[in-house]
C-alpha positions as CSV (number, residue, x, y, z in Angstrom):
1,M,25.4,-13.7,-15.1
2,T,24.0,-14.7,-18.5
3,N,20.3,-14.4,-19.3
4,D,19.7,-17.0,-22.0
5,R,16.0,-16.2,-22.3
6,R,14.6,-12.7,-23.4
7,L,11.3,-12.0,-21.8
8,R,8.8,-9.4,-22.6
9,P,6.7,-7.7,-19.9
10,V,3.7,-9.7,-21.0
11,D,5.6,-13.0,-20.4
12,L,6.2,-12.0,-16.9
13,A,2.8,-10.8,-16.5
14,R,1.4,-14.1,-17.3
15,L,3.9,-15.8,-15.0
16,A,2.3,-13.8,-12.0
17,G,-1.2,-13.1,-13.1
18,V,-1.0,-9.4,-13.5
19,S,-0.9,-7.1,-16.2
20,A,2.0,-6.0,-18.3
21,Q,1.8,-2.5,-16.8
22,Q,2.1,-4.1,-13.3
23,I,5.4,-5.5,-14.5
24,R,6.5,-2.0,-15.7
25,N,5.6,-0.7,-12.3
26,Y,7.4,-3.4,-10.4
27,E,10.6,-2.5,-12.4
28,D,10.0,1.3,-11.7
29,A,9.4,0.6,-8.0
30,G,12.8,-1.4,-7.8
31,V,10.8,-4.8,-7.2
32,L,12.6,-6.0,-10.3
33,P,16.1,-5.1,-11.3
34,P,16.7,-2.5,-13.9
35,A,15.7,-3.7,-17.3
36,A,17.7,-2.9,-20.5
37,R,16.2,-1.1,-23.4
38,T,16.0,-2.0,-27.0
39,A,17.0,0.9,-29.6
40,S,13.3,1.4,-29.8
41,G,12.9,1.9,-26.0
42,Y,11.1,-1.5,-25.3
43,R,12.0,-3.2,-22.0
44,V,14.2,-6.5,-22.1
45,F,13.7,-8.8,-19.2
46,G,15.6,-12.1,-18.4
47,E,15.8,-14.8,-16.0
48,A,17.0,-12.7,-13.2
49,H,13.7,-10.6,-13.6
50,R,11.5,-13.9,-13.5
51,G,13.4,-14.9,-10.4
52,A,13.0,-11.6,-8.8
53,L,9.2,-11.8,-9.6
54,L,8.8,-15.3,-8.2
55,A,10.8,-14.2,-5.0
56,Y,8.5,-11.0,-4.6
57,R,5.3,-13.1,-5.1
58,A,6.2,-15.7,-2.7
59,L,7.5,-12.9,-0.1
60,M,4.3,-10.8,-0.6
61,R,2.1,-13.7,0.8
62,G,3.7,-13.9,4.0
63,Y,5.4,-10.4,4.6
64,G,2.7,-8.3,2.8
65,P,3.2,-6.2,-0.3
66,V,4.9,-3.2,1.3
67,T,7.5,-5.2,3.3
68,A,8.2,-7.5,0.2
69,A,8.8,-4.5,-2.0
70,G,11.0,-3.0,0.5
71,I,13.2,-6.2,0.6
72,L,13.7,-6.5,-3.1
73,R,14.1,-2.8,-3.5
74,T,16.8,-2.7,-0.8
75,L,18.4,-5.9,-2.4
76,H,18.3,-4.3,-6.0
77,A,20.0,-1.0,-4.6
78,G,22.9,-3.5,-3.7
79,D,22.5,-3.6,0.1
80,V,22.0,-7.4,0.9
81,P,22.6,-6.9,4.7
82,G,19.9,-4.2,4.6
83,A,17.5,-6.5,2.8
84,L,18.0,-9.4,5.2
85,A,17.3,-6.9,8.0
86,L,13.9,-6.2,7.0
87,V,13.4,-10.0,6.8
88,D,14.9,-10.4,10.3
89,A,12.5,-7.6,11.5
90,A,9.3,-9.1,10.2
91,H,10.0,-12.3,11.8
92,A,10.8,-10.6,15.1
93,A,7.5,-8.6,14.9
94,L,5.7,-12.0,14.3
95,H,7.5,-13.3,17.4
96,E,6.1,-10.4,19.4
97,E,2.7,-11.1,18.3
98,R,3.0,-14.7,19.6
99,V,4.2,-13.2,22.8
100,S,1.5,-10.8,23.1
101,L,-1.1,-13.5,22.1
102,R,0.2,-15.9,24.8
103,A,0.3,-13.0,27.5
104,A,-3.5,-12.0,26.4
105,S,-4.6,-15.7,26.6
106,E,-3.4,-15.8,30.1
107,A,-4.9,-12.5,31.1
108,L,-8.1,-12.9,29.4
109,E,-8.6,-16.5,30.9
110,L,-8.2,-15.2,34.4
111,L,-10.6,-12.1,33.6
112,A,-13.1,-14.4,32.1
113,L,-13.3,-17.1,34.8
114,E,-13.2,-14.7,37.6
115,P,-16.4,-12.9,38.7
116,P,-16.6,-9.2,38.5
117,A,-14.2,-7.5,40.9
118,P,-15.7,-5.2,43.5
119,L,-15.5,-1.5,42.5
120,P,-13.5,1.1,44.6
121,R,-16.9,2.2,45.9
122,S,-20.4,1.5,45.9
123,G,-23.0,2.9,43.3
124,G,-21.0,2.2,40.1
125,L,-18.2,4.2,38.5
126,R,-18.4,7.0,36.1
127,I,-16.5,6.9,32.7
128,G,-13.7,9.1,34.0
129,E,-13.0,6.9,36.8
130,V,-13.0,3.8,34.6
131,A,-10.7,5.4,32.2
132,V,-8.3,6.1,35.0
133,L,-8.8,2.5,36.3
134,L,-7.8,0.8,32.9
135,G,-5.4,3.6,31.8
136,V,-7.1,4.5,28.7
137,R,-9.0,7.6,27.3
138,T,-12.7,8.2,28.0
139,S,-12.9,8.7,24.2
140,A,-11.9,4.9,23.7
141,L,-14.6,3.9,26.1
142,R,-17.1,6.0,24.1
143,V,-15.8,4.6,20.8
144,W,-16.2,0.8,22.1
145,E,-19.7,1.5,23.5
146,G,-20.7,3.1,20.2
147,A,-19.5,-0.4,18.6
148,G,-21.8,-2.1,21.0
149,L,-19.1,-3.6,22.9
150,L,-20.1,-1.9,26.3
151,T,-23.5,-1.1,27.5
152,P,-23.1,1.0,30.7
153,G,-26.4,2.2,32.5
154,R,-27.3,5.9,32.9
155,E,-27.8,7.6,36.3
156,R,-31.2,9.1,36.6
157,G,-31.5,12.9,36.5
158,T,-28.0,13.4,35.3
159,G,-27.6,10.9,32.5
160,Y,-24.1,10.1,33.2
161,R,-22.9,6.8,32.3
162,I,-22.6,4.4,35.3
163,Y,-20.1,1.3,35.0
164,E,-21.2,-1.6,37.1
165,P,-18.7,-4.6,37.9
166,A,-19.7,-6.3,35.0
167,D,-19.3,-3.4,32.8
168,V,-15.8,-2.7,34.2
169,R,-15.1,-6.4,33.4
170,D,-16.1,-6.1,29.8
171,A,-14.1,-2.8,29.6
172,R,-11.1,-4.8,30.8
173,L,-11.6,-7.6,28.1
174,V,-12.1,-5.1,25.3
175,H,-8.9,-3.2,26.4
176,T,-6.8,-6.2,26.5
177,L,-8.2,-7.7,23.4
178,R,-7.6,-4.5,21.4
179,R,-3.9,-4.2,22.7
180,S,-3.6,-7.8,20.9
181,H,-5.0,-6.1,17.6
182,Y,-8.5,-8.0,17.7
183,L,-11.0,-6.2,15.7
184,F,-14.4,-5.2,17.1
185,D,-16.2,-8.1,15.1
186,Q,-13.9,-10.5,16.9
187,I,-14.3,-9.2,20.4
188,R,-18.1,-9.0,20.1
189,P,-18.8,-12.7,20.4
190,V,-16.5,-12.9,23.2
191,L,-18.3,-10.4,25.2
192,E,-21.7,-11.9,24.1
193,G,-20.8,-15.4,25.2
194,L,-19.5,-14.2,28.7
195,R,-22.7,-12.3,29.2
196,R,-25.0,-15.0,27.9
197,E,-23.4,-18.1,29.5
198,G,-20.6,-16.7,31.8
199,S,-18.3,-19.0,29.8
200,S,-14.9,-18.2,28.3
201,A,-15.5,-20.7,25.3
202,A,-15.9,-17.9,22.8
203,L,-12.7,-16.2,24.3
204,R,-10.8,-19.5,23.8
205,A,-11.9,-19.7,20.3
206,A,-11.0,-16.3,19.3
207,V,-7.4,-16.8,21.0
208,A,-7.1,-20.2,19.2
209,A,-8.2,-18.8,15.8
210,R,-5.6,-16.0,16.2
211,G,-2.7,-18.4,17.0
212,Q,-3.8,-20.6,14.0
213,A,-3.4,-17.6,11.8
214,L,-0.1,-16.7,13.2
215,T,1.2,-20.4,12.6
216,A,-0.1,-20.2,8.9
217,R,1.6,-16.9,8.4
218,S,4.8,-18.3,9.8
219,R,4.8,-21.1,7.3
220,V,4.3,-18.7,4.3
221,M,7.0,-16.4,5.5
222,I,9.4,-19.3,5.7
223,E,8.4,-20.1,1.9
224,G,9.0,-16.7,1.0
225,A,12.4,-16.6,2.7
226,G,13.2,-19.8,1.0
227,A,12.3,-18.1,-2.4
228,L,14.6,-15.1,-1.5
229,H,17.4,-17.4,-0.7
230,T,16.9,-19.2,-4.1
231,Y,17.1,-16.0,-5.9
232,L,20.2,-14.7,-4.1
233,E,21.9,-18.2,-4.7
234,R,21.0,-18.1,-8.2
235,F,21.9,-14.6,-9.2
236,G,23.9,-13.1,-6.4
237,A,23.9,-9.5,-5.1
238,T,25.5,-8.1,-8.2
239,A,23.5,-9.9,-10.8
240,A,20.3,-8.9,-9.0
241,A,21.2,-5.3,-9.2
242,T,22.0,-5.5,-13.1
243,G,19.6,-6.1,-15.8
244,P,20.3,-7.6,-19.1
245,T,21.5,-6.0,-22.2
246,A,19.4,-5.7,-25.2
247,D,21.3,-8.7,-26.9
248,G,20.5,-10.8,-23.8
249,Q,23.9,-10.7,-22.1
250,G,24.4,-9.7,-18.6
């Protein structure tokens, strides 16, 4: 490898829109390959570092900063298969999210369109019975109630929570949505829509929005993988693991 250009930290910083100190941090973290030093101790960067920085910025948008840094750190340690395994794992995780979303969509449609199912016994269920029915802890039900997602009634005299059929249905919905990584603020309009209109329109909108977000993320992940491929093709595993010398030679 040859590096025809000698770049300063500030040159790379301007390219990425970050500070020169952040560029130094990237090198220390292994996101950039090791840089040579001048006799006075200044870092000397080259085109390989520019390529690594562009690859990292592209990867970060789709894979997130932690995974993107791990990919390049592993690559710069000379482990190309390990770096590509991290890429594969991220895509596999995205696929699992799609599978979960599809399953949740089907389950939620059934729950939303069906009337509340009869309870095992009349008079409503207490919190422990609902927890067993759903396979969750009573503390989770209390958290959901505290967030305003559930509104069970109270038993006269004892003050115990009583879950009617509609309350159990809502708890089922919350449980299913939480397993699909929906936030409370995303779940709330679904439940409000069901209570207000008995419609699954808000549910469908939430699922559709999540699907669109996954599609957008998939596209930027492909772009990031393309940038990584370009970096590997241009500089290769050995070049990526070796910084330039002070006179600009690799």
